[in-house]
Every structure is written in structure tokens, then in C-alpha cells.
C-alpha positions as CSV (number, residue, x, y, z in Angstrom):
1,X,58.2,68.1,391.5
2,X,55.5,66.5,390.2
3,X,54.6,69.7,388.2
4,X,58.2,69.9,386.8
5,X,57.9,66.1,385.6
6,X,54.2,66.9,384.3
7,X,55.8,69.8,382.4
8,X,58.7,67.6,380.9
9,X,56.3,65.2,379.5
10,X,54.3,67.9,377.9
11,X,57.4,69.3,376.5
12,X,58.5,65.9,375.3
13,X,54.9,65.2,373.9
14,X,55.1,68.4,372.1
15,X,58.6,68.0,370.7
16,X,57.7,64.3,369.4
17,X,54.6,65.7,367.8
18,X,56.3,68.5,366.2
19,X,58.8,66.2,364.6
20,X,56.5,63.8,363.6
21,X,54.7,66.6,361.7
22,X,58.0,67.6,360.1
23,X,58.6,64.1,359.0
24,X,55.3,63.6,357.4
25,X,55.3,67.0,355.8
26,X,58.9,66.1,354.3
27,X,58.0,62.5,353.1
28,X,54.6,63.9,351.6
29,X,56.9,66.6,349.7
30,X,59.6,64.1,349.0
31,X,57.2,61.5,347.5
32,X,55.3,64.2,345.2
33,X,58.9,65.5,344.1
34,X,60.1,61.8,343.5
35,X,56.8,61.2,341.4
36,X,57.8,63.9,339.1
37,X,59.2,63.6,335.4
38,X,62.9,64.7,335.5
39,X,64.9,65.6,332.6
40,X,68.7,65.9,333.2
41,X,70.8,67.8,330.1
42,X,74.1,66.8,331.4
43,X,77.1,69.3,330.8
44,X,79.5,67.1,328.9
45,X,81.3,70.0,327.1
46,X,81.0,70.0,323.5
47,X,78.4,67.2,323.0
48,X,75.0,65.7,324.0
49,X,74.0,63.5,327.2
50,X,70.4,63.5,328.4
51,X,69.1,61.5,331.4
52,X,65.1,61.0,331.4
53,X,63.6,59.7,334.7
54,X,59.7,58.9,334.6
55,X,57.5,59.2,337.6
56,X,57.6,55.6,337.9
57,X,61.4,55.7,337.8
58,X,62.1,54.2,334.1
59,X,65.4,55.5,333.3
60,X,66.2,56.6,329.9
61,X,69.2,58.0,328.0
62,X,69.5,60.1,325.0
63,X,73.2,60.5,323.8
64,X,76.3,59.9,326.1
65,X,78.8,62.4,324.3
66,X,81.7,61.7,326.8
67,X,82.6,59.8,330.3
68,X,81.8,62.9,332.0
69,X,78.0,62.0,331.3
70,X,78.4,58.8,332.9
71,X,80.1,60.2,336.0
72,X,77.5,62.9,336.3
73,X,74.8,59.9,335.8
74,X,76.5,58.4,339.1
75,X,75.5,61.2,341.1
76,X,72.0,61.0,340.1
77,X,71.3,57.2,340.2
78,X,71.6,55.7,343.6
79,X,74.7,53.2,343.8
80,X,72.3,50.2,344.1
81,X,70.2,50.8,341.3
82,X,72.3,50.2,338.1
83,X,69.4,49.7,335.4
84,X,68.7,51.8,332.3
85,X,65.6,51.0,330.6
86,X,66.4,52.4,327.2
87,X,69.2,54.3,325.6
88,X,69.2,56.0,322.4
89,X,71.8,57.0,320.0
90,X,70.7,59.6,317.9
91,X,73.5,59.4,315.7
92,X,77.1,58.1,315.8
93,X,79.3,61.1,316.0
94,X,81.9,60.9,318.6
95,X,80.1,64.0,320.7
96,X,76.9,61.7,321.2
97,X,78.6,58.3,321.5
98,X,82.0,58.6,323.5
99,X,80.2,57.5,326.8
100,X,78.8,54.6,325.6
101,X,81.6,52.1,326.2
102,X,81.8,53.4,330.0
103,X,78.1,53.5,330.2
104,X,77.7,49.9,329.0
105,X,80.2,48.9,331.4
106,X,78.9,50.6,334.5
107,X,74.9,49.8,334.0
108,X,72.8,47.2,332.8
109,X,70.9,48.4,329.7
110,X,68.0,46.8,328.6
111,X,67.7,47.9,325.3
112,X,69.6,50.2,323.0
113,X,67.8,52.2,319.9
114,X,69.7,53.4,317.0
115,X,69.0,54.1,313.5
116,X,71.2,51.4,312.1
117,X,72.9,53.8,309.7
118,X,76.3,52.8,308.3
119,X,79.5,54.7,309.9
120,X,83.0,53.3,310.0
121,X,84.7,55.5,312.8
122,X,86.7,53.4,315.2
123,X,84.4,54.8,318.3
124,X,81.3,53.9,316.7
125,X,82.6,50.3,315.7
126,X,84.0,49.9,319.2
127,X,80.2,51.0,320.4
128,X,79.1,48.4,318.2
129,X,81.5,45.6,319.1
130,X,80.6,46.0,323.1
131,X,76.8,46.0,322.5
132,X,77.3,42.7,320.4
133,X,79.9,41.0,323.2
134,X,77.2,42.1,325.7
135,X,74.4,40.7,323.8
136,X,72.4,43.6,324.4
137,X,68.8,44.3,322.6
138,X,69.4,46.4,319.8
139,X,66.3,48.1,317.9
140,X,65.9,50.2,315.2
141,X,62.5,52.5,315.6
142,X,59.8,52.4,313.0
143,X,58.9,55.9,311.4
144,X,56.1,57.4,313.6
145,X,56.3,54.8,316.3
146,X,55.3,55.4,319.6
147,X,56.8,53.7,322.5
148,X,55.3,53.8,326.0
149,X,58.0,54.1,328.8
150,X,55.8,54.9,331.7
151,X,51.8,55.1,333.0
152,X,51.3,58.1,331.0
153,X,54.9,58.9,329.2
154,X,55.5,57.7,325.6
155,X,58.3,58.6,323.2
156,X,57.2,59.6,319.8
157,X,59.8,59.2,316.8
158,X,59.3,61.8,314.3
159,X,62.6,60.9,312.4
160,X,63.8,59.2,310.4
161,X,61.0,59.1,308.1
162,X,62.6,56.1,305.9
163,X,64.7,53.3,307.1
164,X,68.5,54.3,307.1
165,X,69.7,50.8,308.1
166,X,72.7,49.8,306.6
167,X,72.9,52.8,304.6
168,X,76.0,55.1,304.3
169,X,74.7,58.8,305.1
170,X,75.8,61.8,303.3
171,X,75.4,63.8,306.2
172,X,75.3,62.3,309.8
173,X,73.8,65.0,311.5
174,X,70.9,64.5,309.0
175,X,70.5,60.9,310.1
176,X,69.5,61.9,313.6
177,X,66.8,60.5,315.5
178,X,64.1,63.4,316.6
179,X,61.9,62.2,319.3
180,X,59.1,63.9,321.4
181,X,58.7,63.0,325.1
182,X,55.0,63.4,325.9
183,X,54.1,62.9,329.5
184,X,50.4,63.7,330.5
185,X,50.5,67.6,329.0
186,X,54.2,68.0,329.2
187,X,56.1,67.6,326.0
188,X,59.9,67.8,325.2
189,X,61.4,67.7,321.7
190,X,64.8,66.3,321.3
191,X,66.5,67.0,317.9
192,X,70.0,65.5,318.2
193,X,72.1,67.4,315.4
194,X,69.3,67.4,312.9
195,X,69.5,70.7,310.4
196,X,67.4,72.9,308.6
197,X,67.0,70.0,305.9
198,X,65.6,67.3,308.3
199,X,63.5,70.3,310.0
200,X,61.7,70.9,306.7
201,X,61.0,67.4,306.1
202,X,59.7,66.9,309.7
203,X,57.3,70.3,308.7
204,X,56.2,68.6,305.6
205,X,54.6,65.7,307.6
206,X,52.3,68.1,309.7
207,X,52.9,66.6,313.1
208,X,51.8,68.4,316.0
209,X,55.2,69.8,316.8
210,X,53.9,71.9,319.8
211,X,56.4,71.4,322.8
212,X,57.0,72.9,326.3
213,X,60.9,72.1,326.2
214,X,63.0,72.3,322.9
215,X,66.8,70.5,322.9
216,X,68.1,72.9,320.3
217,X,69.4,71.3,317.2
218,X,73.1,70.7,316.6
219,X,74.5,72.6,319.4
220,X,72.7,75.7,318.5
221,X,74.4,75.8,315.1
222,X,73.6,78.2,312.5
223,X,72.6,75.2,310.1
224,X,69.4,74.2,312.4
225,X,66.4,76.0,314.1
226,X,64.7,77.0,311.1
227,X,62.3,79.8,312.1
228,X,59.0,78.0,310.6
229,X,60.1,74.9,312.5
230,X,60.8,77.1,315.8
231,X,57.5,78.7,315.3
232,X,55.8,75.6,315.2
233,X,57.4,73.9,318.5
234,X,56.9,77.4,320.2
235,X,58.9,76.3,323.4
236,X,58.7,77.9,326.7
237,X,62.1,76.5,327.5
238,X,65.2,76.0,324.8
239,X,68.3,74.2,326.0
240,X,71.5,74.4,324.1
241,X,74.1,71.9,324.9
242,X,77.5,73.1,324.3
243,X,81.0,73.5,325.4
244,X,82.8,76.4,326.7
245,X,84.8,78.4,324.0
246,X,84.4,75.7,321.6
247,X,86.1,76.0,318.3
248,X,82.9,76.1,316.4
249,X,81.9,78.9,317.9
250,X,78.8,77.2,319.1
251,X,75.9,78.5,319.4
252,X,75.3,80.6,316.6
253,X,74.0,84.4,317.7
254,X,71.2,84.1,314.9
255,X,69.8,81.1,316.9
256,X,70.0,82.7,320.4
257,X,68.1,85.7,318.5
258,X,65.6,83.5,317.2
259,X,65.0,82.1,320.5
260,X,64.4,85.4,322.2
261,X,62.0,86.6,319.4
262,X,59.7,83.7,320.2
263,X,60.3,84.5,324.0
264,X,61.8,80.8,324.8
265,X,63.7,80.9,328.1
266,X,67.1,79.7,327.1
267,X,69.5,77.7,329.2
268,X,73.0,76.8,328.0
269,X,75.2,73.9,329.4
270,X,78.2,75.8,328.9
271,X,76.8,78.7,331.2
272,X,74.8,76.6,333.5
273,X,76.2,73.5,333.8
274,X,73.9,70.6,334.5
275,X,70.3,71.5,333.5
276,X,67.4,69.9,335.4
277,X,63.8,70.3,334.2
278,X,61.0,68.8,336.2
279,X,57.3,68.4,335.3
280,X,54.2,67.2,337.4
281,X,52.6,66.5,333.9
282,X,50.9,70.2,333.8
283,X,53.6,72.3,335.1
284,X,57.3,72.6,333.8
285,X,59.9,74.2,335.7
286,X,63.9,74.3,335.6
287,X,65.3,73.4,339.2
């Protein structure tokens, strides 16, 4: 009887120790995973919606092209945390801003960054009205401005080069904010719908464009992704945000072939759905 009792205690001790080891291993792995930079390219059909979460849990939005993006965001951000530290409108076309009214309703946004370019579309005017009614902090970035978003992460604004505030633009695509996200040794480049004209202007500035991940301009359209521009970026990973069977026939086969030529691993929201890229500051991978 005593032998059985002793045996049961040993089994209980070993079981408890095993569970504790599993718990501490899981906690350590979870902590390390949660300290990574995470960039979500959300599948919103023919449009852009990007969610960035820094290692210290700063939440950044770049565009929100439909309400579907907000619903996807709800699955990522815990229900008890409704803060967005920064939201960026690259340009005011509907496929980049259609989800903003719902986003502003559902989340507390600390500041919104835009170019200030004039555009009279009903949707954009509605977004500006809601921003005004909510008294949100609305900012226009300075050319070549760096904004620190975390201990080792910052946003570098590459375009616009000159102020567009209050100006009517001949091409809204070419008013797109172009940004690098630099987090330790990992670099992402977000190009909005910038076309070849803007790519050439950026090249003229002799910026260091080398980036690990490229959000391909204008949904992979033939009007973007100039070969020289692409060569300067030399991305390991390229993301094309595009809707299934879209009427524009995006992405262009020429763009896809250019990406293949430089050896970029290419993912598409129409084929892959939501795309999550993770970085620990040194290594980058798709989860």
C-alpha cells in the first residue's frame, strides 16, 4: 500500500514537472513571438489595407480599402484593445479609404497622416468630415521626415517630396505617400499606388531604397514597378494587393515577370488571402 502511494506521488510529481516545463517553454516561445514585428497585408479585394504591429505593440494602419479590412482587424487586435497609434492615408482613392469611416467608429485613432491633397469625391469628403467631427489629430508629413514608432523602429517618408496640401492633383495615384518601415535590420517599402513617374523622382533623390519586403505599387499595374526602381529595392519578398478577377486585369504579367527576374518571392492577396510577414529585426519570414 505504501509502495503504491509513493509511486503515485512520483507520478504526480513527474506529471506536474512536465506540465510546468511545457508551460514555461510555451510562455517563452509566446513571449519571443509577441516581441516580433508583424505586418499584415489584409485581403480586402481590389484595394489596400495594411496593419503593422511593432514589438512593443504600437498599432499602425496604412490605408483601409474596405470595411472587410476592419473586420479582419477585429480578429487580430484583442477586443479589449481598441487603440490605433497611427493611421496613414496614402492617397484618397476609394480602394484605399473605403474602410476608414468604420475604422474611425470602431477604434480610437491617435493620429491620421495624409498628404492634404484636394479631392472632391463624396467618400473622401465623408472621411474628412468624420475626422473633423471626432476632432482627430490630422498631420501632413514633411518631406524626408522620420517618425519613430517604437524603440528600434521608425517610418521614413520618401514621397511626397514637395507639399501637396490643398492642391488638386492631375494624378491621385502619383500623390501617394511612399514610406519605408525600418525596424533594426529589417526594411519594408510601402508604395501606395505610386506609378513610374514617382518612382523616377524617388530615384533622383538617391535614397537608399534597399528593402527586404516591397508592397508592389498600384496593385501590380503595368504603370508601376519600373525595372531600375525594382533593382534598387532588390526585395526578398514582394506583396501584390489585388482582387480576384478584377476588371483592371491586375497584376500585369510584365510586373510578375520583373519580380521573378530579380528572384523576389511573390505573394498575392487574391491567391493567398491575408498575408502575415514577421521579423525579429534580423530574419524575415511569411507565416
